[in-house]
VEXLUMZA-669845 format. One line per 2 residues: number of its first residue (from 1); their letters; for each residue x, y, z of N, C-alpha, C. Coordinates in nm, 3 decimals. Example, Ala and Ser with C-alpha at 12.3 -4.5 7.8 and 13.67 -1.06 7.14 Angstrom:
<nodes>
1> AS> 1.319:-0.569:0.780:1.230:-0.450:0.780:1.320:-0.330:0.780  1.285:-0.225:0.708:1.367:-0.106:0.714:1.290:0.003:0.787
</nodes>
This chain:
<nodes>
1> MP> -6.458:-1.030:1.679:-6.526:-1.093:1.565:-6.502:-1.011:1.439  -6.433:-1.062:1.341:-6.408:-0.984:1.222:-6.535:-0.948:1.150
3> GA> -6.532:-0.836:1.080:-6.648:-0.793:1.005:-6.622:-0.800:0.857  -6.575:-0.688:0.800:-6.563:-0.681:0.655:-6.437:-0.749:0.601
5> EG> -6.352:-0.805:0.691:-6.226:-0.859:0.643:-6.244:-0.982:0.555  -6.351:-1.058:0.574:-6.372:-1.177:0.494:-6.460:-1.275:0.566
7> PF> -6.485:-1.391:0.503:-6.570:-1.492:0.565:-6.513:-1.535:0.701  -6.603:-1.553:0.795:-6.560:-1.587:0.930:-6.673:-1.659:0.999
9> EQ> -6.641:-1.759:1.078:-6.743:-1.834:1.152:-6.699:-1.851:1.296  -6.790:-1.827:1.387:-6.762:-1.843:1.529:-6.878:-1.916:1.594
11> RF> -6.847:-2.020:1.671:-6.951:-2.096:1.738:-6.966:-2.048:1.882  -7.091:-2.037:1.924:-7.124:-2.002:2.062:-7.194:-2.123:2.123
13> GE> -7.118:-2.200:2.202:-7.172:-2.323:2.257:-7.196:-2.424:2.145  -7.285:-2.519:2.171:-7.308:-2.628:2.076:-7.410:-2.592:1.970
15> FV> -7.497:-2.492:1.997:-7.617:-2.478:1.915:-7.632:-2.346:1.838  -7.533:-2.259:1.844:-7.544:-2.130:1.774:-7.412:-2.100:1.703
17> VV> -7.424:-2.057:1.577:-7.308:-2.018:1.498:-7.333:-1.878:1.444  -7.229:-1.794:1.443:-7.236:-1.664:1.378:-7.140:-1.667:1.260
19> RT> -7.194:-1.637:1.141:-7.114:-1.629:1.020:-7.120:-1.488:0.967  -7.007:-1.433:0.926:-7.007:-1.300:0.867:-7.000:-1.312:0.715
21> HG> -7.078:-1.227:0.650:-7.077:-1.213:0.505:-7.047:-1.066:0.477  -6.921:-1.030:0.480:-6.886:-0.889:0.466:-6.939:-0.809:0.584
23> RV> -7.033:-0.720:0.557:-7.088:-0.632:0.661:-7.213:-0.689:0.726  -7.251:-0.810:0.684:-7.371:-0.876:0.735:-7.331:-0.996:0.821
25> AE> -7.391:-1.008:0.939:-7.366:-1.122:1.025:-7.490:-1.211:1.028  -7.469:-1.339:1.010:-7.577:-1.437:1.013:-7.570:-1.514:1.144
27> LV> -7.672:-1.499:1.226:-7.681:-1.572:1.353:-7.765:-1.696:1.325  -7.700:-1.813:1.331:-7.761:-1.937:1.286:-7.801:-2.024:1.406
29> LD> -7.929:-2.058:1.412:-7.979:-2.152:1.512:-7.946:-2.293:1.462  -7.872:-2.370:1.541:-7.815:-2.495:1.490:-7.834:-2.608:1.591
31> RP> -7.961:-2.638:1.617:-7.994:-2.755:1.700:-8.096:-2.840:1.624  -8.056:-2.894:1.509:-8.152:-2.959:1.420:-8.219:-3.082:1.479
33> AS> -8.151:-3.154:1.566:-8.211:-3.275:1.623:-8.337:-3.245:1.702  -8.350:-3.122:1.752:-8.466:-3.081:1.829:-8.545:-2.970:1.761
35> MN> -8.527:-2.955:1.631:-8.595:-2.850:1.554:-8.574:-2.712:1.618  -8.453:-2.695:1.672:-8.412:-2.569:1.735:-8.494:-2.531:1.857
37> AV> -8.551:-2.630:1.926:-8.616:-2.601:2.053:-8.514:-2.536:2.146  -8.557:-2.429:2.214:-8.464:-2.348:2.293:-8.447:-2.406:2.432
39> SA> -8.338:-2.478:2.452:-8.299:-2.527:2.584:-8.228:-2.415:2.659  -8.197:-2.440:2.785:-8.122:-2.341:2.863:-7.986:-2.316:2.800
41> AM> -7.920:-2.423:2.755:-7.788:-2.407:2.693:-7.797:-2.325:2.565  -7.900:-2.350:2.485:-7.916:-2.275:2.362:-7.948:-2.129:2.390
43> AR> -8.031:-2.105:2.492:-8.063:-1.966:2.529:-7.937:-1.890:2.568  -7.850:-1.954:2.644:-7.725:-1.888:2.683:-7.641:-1.856:2.559
45> SI> -7.640:-1.946:2.463:-7.562:-1.925:2.342:-7.618:-1.811:2.258  -7.750:-1.803:2.247:-7.812:-1.693:2.172:-7.776:-1.560:2.237
47> AA> -7.787:-1.554:2.370:-7.754:-1.431:2.441:-7.608:-1.393:2.422  -7.519:-1.491:2.428:-7.376:-1.464:2.412:-7.345:-1.417:2.270
49> AC> -7.407:-1.479:2.172:-7.385:-1.438:2.033:-7.434:-1.296:2.010  -7.550:-1.263:2.065:-7.604:-1.127:2.049:-7.515:-1.024:2.119
51> AA> -7.462:-1.060:2.235:-7.373:-0.967:2.305:-7.248:-0.939:2.223  -7.195:-1.043:2.158:-7.077:-1.024:2.073:-7.110:-0.938:1.952
53> LA> -7.225:-0.964:1.889:-7.265:-0.885:1.773:-7.285:-0.739:1.809  -7.344:-0.715:1.925:-7.372:-0.577:1.967:-7.245:-0.495:1.981
55> ED> -7.134:-0.561:2.009:-7.007:-0.492:2.027:-6.927:-0.478:1.898  -6.972:-0.544:1.794:-6.895:-0.547:1.669:-6.938:-0.431:1.578
57> RD> -6.857:-0.329:1.569:-6.892:-0.210:1.490:-6.881:-0.235:1.340  -6.820:-0.347:1.300:-6.810:-0.378:1.159:-6.939:-0.438:1.103
59> VR> -7.024:-0.490:1.190:-7.149:-0.552:1.147:-7.257:-0.445:1.135  -7.315:-0.435:1.015:-7.417:-0.334:0.992:-7.558:-0.391:0.997
61> VA> -7.573:-0.521:0.969:-7.704:-0.586:0.971:-7.686:-0.729:1.021  -7.782:-0.776:1.100:-7.781:-0.914:1.148:-7.900:-0.988:1.087
63> VL> -7.877:-1.114:1.050:-7.983:-1.199:0.994:-7.991:-1.326:1.078  -8.110:-1.357:1.127:-8.132:-1.474:1.212:-8.187:-1.587:1.124
65> TS> -8.114:-1.700:1.119:-8.151:-1.811:1.031:-8.147:-1.943:1.108  -8.180:-2.051:1.036:-8.182:-2.184:1.096:-8.118:-2.285:1.002
67> TH> -8.057:-2.389:1.058:-8.002:-2.496:0.976:-8.104:-2.604:0.945  -8.220:-2.601:1.009:-8.321:-2.705:0.990:-8.406:-2.673:0.868
69> DR> -8.434:-2.774:0.787:-8.509:-2.748:0.664:-8.660:-2.746:0.684  -8.709:-2.778:0.806:-8.853:-2.775:0.831:-8.892:-2.688:0.949
71> AF> -8.794:-2.624:1.011:-8.826:-2.542:1.128:-8.726:-2.431:1.146  -8.777:-2.312:1.167:-8.694:-2.201:1.213:-8.662:-2.224:1.360
73> CV> -8.767:-2.242:1.440:-8.751:-2.273:1.582:-8.889:-2.306:1.637  -8.900:-2.417:1.711:-9.031:-2.459:1.763:-9.056:-2.411:1.905
75> GA> -8.973:-2.319:1.954:-8.999:-2.260:2.085:-8.923:-2.326:2.197  -8.973:-2.310:2.318:-8.905:-2.363:2.436:-8.894:-2.514:2.429
77> DL> -8.787:-2.565:2.488:-8.765:-2.709:2.495:-8.852:-2.766:2.607  -8.972:-2.812:2.571:-9.067:-2.860:2.672:-9.024:-2.994:2.732
79> KE> -8.944:-3.072:2.658:-8.892:-3.195:2.716:-8.798:-3.163:2.832  -8.714:-3.062:2.815:-8.626:-3.020:2.923:-8.707:-2.965:3.039
81> RN> -8.805:-2.885:3.008:-8.884:-2.820:3.114:-8.972:-2.918:3.190  -9.005:-3.030:3.127:-9.090:-3.128:3.193:-9.026:-3.182:3.320
83> GL> -8.895:-3.181:3.327:-8.826:-3.233:3.444:-8.785:-3.127:3.546  -8.827:-3.002:3.524:-8.785:-2.894:3.613:-8.879:-2.878:3.731
85> SD> -8.822:-2.853:3.847:-8.902:-2.814:3.963:-8.940:-2.668:3.948  -9.029:-2.620:4.035:-9.066:-2.478:4.032:-8.942:-2.390:4.053
87> AD> -8.855:-2.433:4.143:-8.732:-2.356:4.170:-8.641:-2.356:4.047  -8.632:-2.472:3.981:-8.552:-2.479:3.858:-8.607:-2.385:3.752
89> LM> -8.739:-2.383:3.738:-8.802:-2.299:3.636:-8.775:-2.152:3.663  -8.779:-2.113:3.790:-8.750:-1.974:3.824:-8.605:-1.939:3.796
91> RQ> -8.514:-2.032:3.818:-8.374:-2.006:3.787:-8.351:-1.998:3.637  -8.429:-2.072:3.560:-8.412:-2.071:3.416:-8.472:-1.948:3.350
93> RP> -8.569:-1.885:3.417:-8.641:-1.773:3.355:-8.548:-1.660:3.307  -8.458:-1.608:3.389:-8.370:-1.501:3.338:-8.278:-1.548:3.225
95> VA> -8.244:-1.675:3.223:-8.161:-1.728:3.115:-8.238:-1.721:2.983  -8.365:-1.764:2.987:-8.449:-1.758:2.867:-8.472:-1.614:2.824
97> RA> -8.504:-1.528:2.919:-8.531:-1.388:2.884:-8.410:-1.322:2.819  -8.291:-1.357:2.863:-8.170:-1.295:2.808:-8.155:-1.326:2.659
99> AY> -8.201:-1.443:2.616:-8.191:-1.477:2.474:-8.280:-1.388:2.390  -8.407:-1.374:2.431:-8.501:-1.292:2.354:-8.464:-1.145:2.361
101> TG> -8.422:-1.100:2.478:-8.380:-0.961:2.493:-8.255:-0.933:2.412  -8.166:-1.032:2.404:-8.044:-1.014:2.325:-8.074:-0.984:2.180
103> VL> -8.169:-1.057:2.121:-8.209:-1.030:1.983:-8.279:-0.896:1.973  -8.371:-0.870:2.064:-8.450:-0.747:2.061:-8.361:-0.623:2.071
105> EL> -8.255:-0.631:2.148:-8.172:-0.514:2.174:-8.048:-0.506:2.084  -8.041:-0.587:1.981:-7.932:-0.569:1.885:-7.936:-0.427:1.831
107> PM> -7.825:-0.355:1.832:-7.829:-0.213:1.792:-7.839:-0.191:1.643  -7.806:-0.292:1.564:-7.815:-0.280:1.418:-7.946:-0.342:1.371
109> PA> -7.992:-0.309:1.249:-8.111:-0.374:1.195:-8.096:-0.526:1.198  -8.206:-0.593:1.233:-8.205:-0.739:1.240:-8.320:-0.795:1.157
111> IA> -8.291:-0.899:1.081:-8.389:-0.961:0.992:-8.399:-1.109:1.028  -8.521:-1.160:1.041:-8.542:-1.303:1.061:-8.575:-1.368:0.929
113> AV> -8.509:-1.478:0.897:-8.537:-1.557:0.778:-8.606:-1.686:0.822  -8.736:-1.693:0.802:-8.816:-1.802:0.858:-8.852:-1.903:0.750
115> RG> -8.819:-2.029:0.778:-8.858:-2.142:0.694:-8.922:-2.246:0.785  -9.040:-2.294:0.749:-9.106:-2.395:0.829:-9.166:-2.338:0.956
117> YA> -9.161:-2.416:1.062:-9.229:-2.379:1.186:-9.155:-2.271:1.264  -9.229:-2.167:1.302:-9.181:-2.066:1.398:-9.290:-2.057:1.504
119> LG> -9.275:-2.137:1.608:-9.381:-2.155:1.707:-9.336:-2.105:1.843  -9.428:-2.042:1.916:-9.398:-1.999:2.051:-9.275:-1.911:2.056
121> GG> -9.178:-1.954:2.136:-9.055:-1.877:2.146:-8.981:-1.863:2.016  -9.003:-1.954:1.922:-8.941:-1.941:1.791:-8.997:-1.822:1.716
123> YE> -9.129:-1.805:1.721:-9.187:-1.688:1.657:-9.150:-1.561:1.733  -9.134:-1.571:1.864:-9.094:-1.454:1.942:-8.952:-1.409:1.906
125> LA> -8.863:-1.502:1.875:-8.730:-1.463:1.826:-8.742:-1.384:1.697  -8.833:-1.429:1.608:-8.855:-1.356:1.484:-8.917:-1.219:1.511
127> LA> -9.013:-1.213:1.603:-9.077:-1.086:1.638:-8.977:-0.986:1.695  -8.872:-1.036:1.759:-8.771:-0.948:1.817:-8.686:-0.880:1.710
129> CD> -8.693:-0.931:1.587:-8.621:-0.869:1.476:-8.703:-0.754:1.418  -8.640:-0.674:1.335:-8.707:-0.558:1.276:-8.791:-0.596:1.155
131> VI> -8.748:-0.696:1.082:-8.817:-0.741:0.960:-8.818:-0.893:0.960  -8.932:-0.953:0.920:-8.943:-1.099:0.909:-8.965:-1.135:0.764
133> VA> -8.872:-1.213:0.709:-8.885:-1.268:0.574:-8.920:-1.416:0.589  -9.026:-1.460:0.524:-9.071:-1.599:0.534:-9.079:-1.662:0.396
135> DT> -9.080:-1.796:0.393:-9.104:-1.864:0.266:-9.239:-1.933:0.269  -9.270:-2.005:0.163:-9.404:-2.062:0.148:-9.433:-2.176:0.245
137> TT> -9.331:-2.231:0.310:-9.352:-2.339:0.407:-9.377:-2.288:0.548  -9.370:-2.160:0.567:-9.376:-2.102:0.701:-9.510:-2.125:0.770
139> VV> -9.502:-2.158:0.898:-9.619:-2.166:0.986:-9.580:-2.098:1.117  -9.656:-1.997:1.158:-9.626:-1.925:1.281:-9.740:-1.942:1.381
141> AL> -9.707:-1.931:1.509:-9.809:-1.940:1.613:-9.748:-1.901:1.747  -9.836:-1.855:1.834:-9.802:-1.838:1.975:-9.898:-1.930:2.053
143> PE> -9.861:-2.058:2.068:-9.954:-2.158:2.123:-9.944:-2.178:2.274  -9.882:-2.087:2.345:-9.847:-2.112:2.485:-9.968:-2.141:2.575
145> VS> -10.082:-2.075:2.551:-10.197:-2.101:2.639:-10.246:-2.244:2.627  -10.212:-2.312:2.519:-10.254:-2.452:2.503:-10.173:-2.547:2.590
147> VG> -10.063:-2.499:2.648:-9.985:-2.581:2.741:-9.976:-2.515:2.878  -10.069:-2.421:2.904:-10.083:-2.368:3.038:-9.994:-2.252:3.075
149> VI> -9.932:-2.186:2.977:-9.852:-2.068:3.008:-9.895:-1.954:2.914  -9.817:-1.851:2.905:-9.842:-1.742:2.811:-9.714:-1.716:2.731
151> PG> -9.723:-1.647:2.619:-9.600:-1.608:2.549:-9.512:-1.526:2.644  -9.393:-1.576:2.671:-9.307:-1.512:2.770:-9.177:-1.461:2.714
153> GG> -9.162:-1.460:2.580:-9.042:-1.409:2.517:-9.067:-1.278:2.445  -9.171:-1.207:2.487:-9.203:-1.079:2.426:-9.328:-1.081:2.340
155> GT> -9.390:-1.197:2.322:-9.501:-1.209:2.229:-9.621:-1.124:2.261  -9.658:-1.115:2.389:-9.777:-1.037:2.424:-9.755:-0.887:2.404
157> QL> -9.631:-0.845:2.392:-9.601:-0.703:2.374:-9.563:-0.671:2.229  -9.489:-0.759:2.165:-9.443:-0.732:2.030:-9.552:-0.758:1.925
159> LP> -9.632:-0.863:1.943:-9.734:-0.892:1.843:-9.839:-0.782:1.830  -9.896:-0.730:1.941:-9.993:-0.620:1.923:-9.932:-0.494:1.863
161> RR> -9.805:-0.470:1.884:-9.740:-0.356:1.819:-9.729:-0.376:1.669  -9.732:-0.501:1.628:-9.720:-0.535:1.486:-9.857:-0.541:1.418
163> VG> -9.956:-0.603:1.482:-10.084:-0.627:1.414:-10.205:-0.568:1.486  -10.185:-0.499:1.599:-10.297:-0.444:1.674:-10.342:-0.535:1.786
165> AA> -10.407:-0.476:1.886:-10.443:-0.549:2.008:-10.543:-0.661:1.983  -10.648:-0.633:1.905:-10.753:-0.734:1.885:-10.702:-0.853:1.806
167> RA> -10.628:-0.828:1.700:-10.573:-0.938:1.620:-10.476:-1.021:1.703  -10.392:-0.956:1.781:-10.299:-1.028:1.865:-10.372:-1.112:1.969
169> AE> -10.477:-1.056:2.027:-10.555:-1.130:2.127:-10.615:-1.256:2.066  -10.672:-1.244:1.948:-10.732:-1.361:1.882:-10.628:-1.470:1.860
171> LV> -10.510:-1.432:1.815:-10.406:-1.530:1.787:-10.351:-1.594:1.914  -10.334:-1.514:2.018:-10.282:-1.568:2.144:-10.387:-1.655:2.213
173> FT> -10.512:-1.609:2.216:-10.617:-1.682:2.288:-10.654:-1.814:2.219  -10.651:-1.817:2.086:-10.685:-1.941:2.015:-10.567:-2.035:2.003
175> AR> -10.445:-1.982:2.013:-10.321:-2.061:1.997:-10.312:-2.123:1.858  -10.385:-2.068:1.762:-10.391:-2.132:1.631:-10.264:-2.107:1.549
177> RV> -10.239:-2.200:1.458:-10.126:-2.189:1.367:-10.168:-2.116:1.240  -10.080:-2.034:1.189:-10.110:-1.951:1.072:-10.008:-1.982:0.964
179> AA> -10.057:-2.026:0.849:-9.968:-2.059:0.737:-9.921:-1.934:0.665  -9.826:-1.953:0.575:-9.751:-1.842:0.516:-9.838:-1.735:0.452
181> DE> -9.931:-1.773:0.365:-10.010:-1.674:0.294:-10.092:-1.588:0.388  -10.158:-1.651:0.486:-10.237:-1.573:0.582:-10.145:-1.491:0.672
183> AF> -10.032:-1.547:0.710:-9.938:-1.474:0.794:-9.893:-1.346:0.726  -9.867:-1.354:0.597:-9.828:-1.234:0.522:-9.944:-1.135:0.513
185> AL> -10.063:-1.186:0.486:-10.181:-1.099:0.473:-10.211:-1.026:0.604  -10.189:-1.092:0.716:-10.218:-1.032:0.847:-10.104:-0.945:0.900
187> GL> -9.990:-0.948:0.833:-9.875:-0.871:0.881:-9.793:-0.943:0.986  -9.814:-1.073:1.001:-9.734:-1.150:1.096:-9.592:-1.170:1.045
189> VD> -9.575:-1.164:0.914:-9.444:-1.160:0.850:-9.447:-1.045:0.749  -9.331:-0.998:0.708:-9.324:-0.876:0.626:-9.298:-0.901:0.479
191> RL> -9.225:-1.007:0.448:-9.198:-1.043:0.309:-9.220:-1.191:0.293  -9.274:-1.230:0.178:-9.297:-1.370:0.151:-9.217:-1.409:0.027
193> AE> -9.111:-1.487:0.050:-9.030:-1.535:-0.062:-9.111:-1.634:-0.145  -9.084:-1.638:-0.273:-9.168:-1.715:-0.363:-9.153:-1.866:-0.346
195> GD> -9.033:-1.913:-0.321:-9.010:-2.057:-0.321:-8.980:-2.113:-0.183  -8.994:-2.245:-0.172:-8.957:-2.317:-0.052:-8.807:-2.303:-0.030
197> GD> -8.768:-2.251:0.085:-8.626:-2.236:0.116:-8.563:-2.107:0.069  -8.643:-2.017:0.013:-8.586:-1.893:-0.041:-8.575:-1.780:0.062
199> AR> -8.628:-1.801:0.180:-8.630:-1.692:0.279:-8.489:-1.647:0.316  -8.398:-1.742:0.334:-8.262:-1.705:0.375:-8.195:-1.621:0.268
201> AE> -8.203:-1.664:0.142:-8.139:-1.589:0.034:-8.199:-1.449:0.022  -8.331:-1.439:0.035:-8.394:-1.308:0.024:-8.358:-1.219:0.143
203> AL> -8.351:-1.279:0.261:-8.315:-1.201:0.380:-8.172:-1.151:0.371  -8.080:-1.235:0.322:-7.941:-1.193:0.308:-7.926:-1.085:0.201
205> AL> -8.005:-1.097:0.094:-8.000:-0.993:-0.011:-8.052:-0.861:0.043  -8.161:-0.867:0.120:-8.215:-0.746:0.182:-8.113:-0.686:0.279
207> AD> -8.048:-0.772:0.358:-7.948:-0.725:0.453:-7.832:-0.657:0.381  -7.789:-0.715:0.269:-7.678:-0.657:0.194:-7.716:-0.519:0.141
209> RI> -7.840:-0.503:0.097:-7.885:-0.372:0.049:-7.885:-0.270:0.163  -7.937:-0.312:0.278:-7.941:-0.223:0.395:-7.799:-0.185:0.438
211> AG> -7.709:-0.283:0.432:-7.572:-0.262:0.480:-7.495:-0.161:0.397  -7.544:-0.125:0.279:-7.478:-0.023:0.199:-7.499:0.118:0.252
213> NS> -7.590:0.132:0.348:-7.618:0.264:0.405:-7.531:0.293:0.528  -7.537:0.414:0.575:-7.454:0.458:0.687:-7.477:0.373:0.811
215> PV> -7.373:0.312:0.868:-7.391:0.235:0.991:-7.434:0.321:1.109  -7.384:0.444:1.112:-7.427:0.537:1.218:-7.575:0.570:1.200
217> GL> -7.614:0.597:1.077:-7.753:0.628:1.049:-7.845:0.511:1.076  -7.804:0.390:1.040:-7.887:0.273:1.062:-7.914:0.250:1.211
219> RA> -7.810:0.259:1.292:-7.828:0.235:1.435:-7.913:0.345:1.499  -7.894:0.468:1.456:-7.974:0.578:1.511:-8.119:0.566:1.468
221> AK> -8.142:0.529:1.343:-8.278:0.512:1.294:-8.349:0.399:1.369  -8.280:0.289:1.393:-8.341:0.179:1.469:-8.374:0.224:1.610
223> RA> -8.283:0.297:1.671:-8.307:0.345:1.807:-8.430:0.435:1.812  -8.444:0.524:1.715:-8.560:0.614:1.712:-8.689:0.535:1.688
225> LR> -8.686:0.441:1.597:-8.804:0.360:1.570:-8.848:0.282:1.693  -8.752:0.221:1.761:-8.785:0.138:1.878:-8.830:0.222:1.997
227> LG> -8.754:0.326:2.028:-8.786:0.405:2.147:-8.913:0.487:2.129  -8.947:0.519:2.004:-9.067:0.599:1.980:-9.196:0.521:1.983
229> QG> -9.189:0.387:1.981:-9.310:0.306:1.981:-9.390:0.327:2.109  -9.517:0.352:2.093:-9.605:0.365:2.209:-9.610:0.504:2.269
231> LD> -9.523:0.593:2.223:-9.525:0.729:2.274:-9.624:0.815:2.197  -9.671:0.923:2.258:-9.752:1.016:2.180:-9.661:1.090:2.082
233> LR> -9.722:1.158:1.986:-9.644:1.216:1.876:-9.539:1.314:1.926  -9.576:1.399:2.020:-9.480:1.500:2.068:-9.358:1.433:2.131
235> AG> -9.382:1.332:2.216:-9.271:1.262:2.279:-9.189:1.185:2.176  -9.258:1.125:2.078:-9.187:1.052:1.975:-9.096:1.141:1.893
237> LE> -9.141:1.263:1.866:-9.058:1.356:1.790:-8.935:1.399:1.869  -8.947:1.402:2.001:-8.830:1.432:2.084:-8.729:1.317:2.076
239> VE> -8.779:1.195:2.075:-8.691:1.079:2.058:-8.619:1.088:1.923  -8.696:1.122:1.820:-8.636:1.135:1.688:-8.530:1.245:1.684
241> DA> -8.558:1.357:1.748:-8.462:1.468:1.748:-8.333:1.427:1.820  -8.347:1.355:1.931:-8.228:1.309:2.003:-8.144:1.216:1.915
243> AW> -8.211:1.128:1.841:-8.138:1.039:1.751:-8.072:1.117:1.638  -8.144:1.217:1.586:-8.087:1.301:1.480:-7.960:1.369:1.527
245> RT> -7.958:1.416:1.649:-7.841:1.486:1.701:-7.719:1.395:1.711  -7.743:1.265:1.728:-7.629:1.173:1.736:-7.564:1.150:1.601
247> VA> -7.637:1.179:1.492:-7.580:1.157:1.359:-7.544:1.287:1.287  -7.604:1.397:1.330:-7.590:1.522:1.255:-7.446:1.570:1.245
249> FS> -7.365:1.539:1.343:-7.227:1.587:1.346:-7.127:1.472:1.333  -7.175:1.362:1.274:-7.091:1.243:1.261:-7.009:1.247:1.132
251> GD> -6.907:1.164:1.129:-6.830:1.149:1.007:-6.913:1.091:0.894  -7.008:1.005:0.928:-7.094:0.947:0.825:-7.179:1.053:0.756
253> RA> -7.231:1.148:0.832:-7.310:1.255:0.770:-7.224:1.339:0.676  -7.105:1.374:0.721:-7.017:1.453:0.636:-6.982:1.378:0.508
255> EG> -6.953:1.248:0.521:-6.919:1.168:0.404:-7.040:1.150:0.313  -7.157:1.130:0.370:-7.277:1.112:0.289:-7.309:1.234:0.205
257> VA> -7.300:1.352:0.266:-7.327:1.476:0.193:-7.221:1.499:0.085  -7.095:1.474:0.121:-6.986:1.492:0.023:-7.002:1.396:-0.095
259> AF> -7.034:1.271:-0.067:-7.049:1.172:-0.174:-7.166:1.207:-0.265  -7.274:1.257:-0.206:-7.389:1.297:-0.288:-7.349:1.409:-0.385
261> NE> -7.280:1.508:-0.334:-7.242:1.621:-0.418:-7.135:1.586:-0.520  -7.052:1.488:-0.487:-6.946:1.445:-0.579:-6.990:1.330:-0.670
263> KR> -7.118:1.290:-0.656:-7.177:1.186:-0.739:-7.096:1.056:-0.735  -7.067:1.010:-0.613:-6.994:0.885:-0.595:-7.056:0.807:-0.478
265> KP> -7.017:0.682:-0.465:-7.064:0.601:-0.353:-6.992:0.645:-0.226  -7.063:0.658:-0.117:-6.996:0.697:0.006:-6.906:0.586:0.062
267> EW> -6.801:0.626:0.129:-6.714:0.533:0.202:-6.730:0.565:0.350  -6.825:0.499:0.411:-6.867:0.534:0.547:-6.756:0.511:0.650
269> PG> -6.722:0.613:0.728:-6.627:0.592:0.837:-6.686:0.514:0.953  -6.820:0.516:0.963:-6.887:0.442:1.071:-6.875:0.506:1.207
271> K> -6.858:0.639:1.206:-6.850:0.709:1.336:-6.890:0.852:1.314
</nodes>
């Protein structure tokens, strides 16, 4: 998958497209007829796209977007699941998990650009990213208990890490929908774009700014942030030190220090 060479588009199955914008890759959910409901086929495509991105050293930041003008993603495809036997559902479970894990384990910073509904697994895809940018039409929820299940794409673990255990419990237990202003106030999203439809542009601009920094440093910083969550301070500092050691003797560090002293923009070797 080309990175900085120029514009490039690659389709993964019928419902996912990856577009590169220089050093930024846009992972596009493209099942508009179903408001991006995650079917088994779409889950496989998300996982495959994430696996390809994870291997692409030219990509410094990933942005998760949608082609639908009223929905980021409405979660699992319940119409598909309505016809599944218990055995079918068990076979589908690892397929679904691979999609959410694929986003969560992207080694580069990941940003979700949310417009409209991000419900259930759709909001969990956003939670799997490092930063969530939303617009004024955004509505988020984890409504799974209202249909007899629980958030199974990481929601019960990622949401309390974001907003605390009690707030997460209230949102999961009530299954209520939260509109953009309240979502921003509660920390369910991180940035609120001013206009309808502005989330994608703001997310791409943020990604471009991030992408100007050291790719080695960005990946190491993400690793330290993720692995340190939930640890006590002493253990977390050991995680940080291990990440520091991976960058301290890198070409990026040498170039960064040299560029600072020479008062010029760094040309990151990325290794």
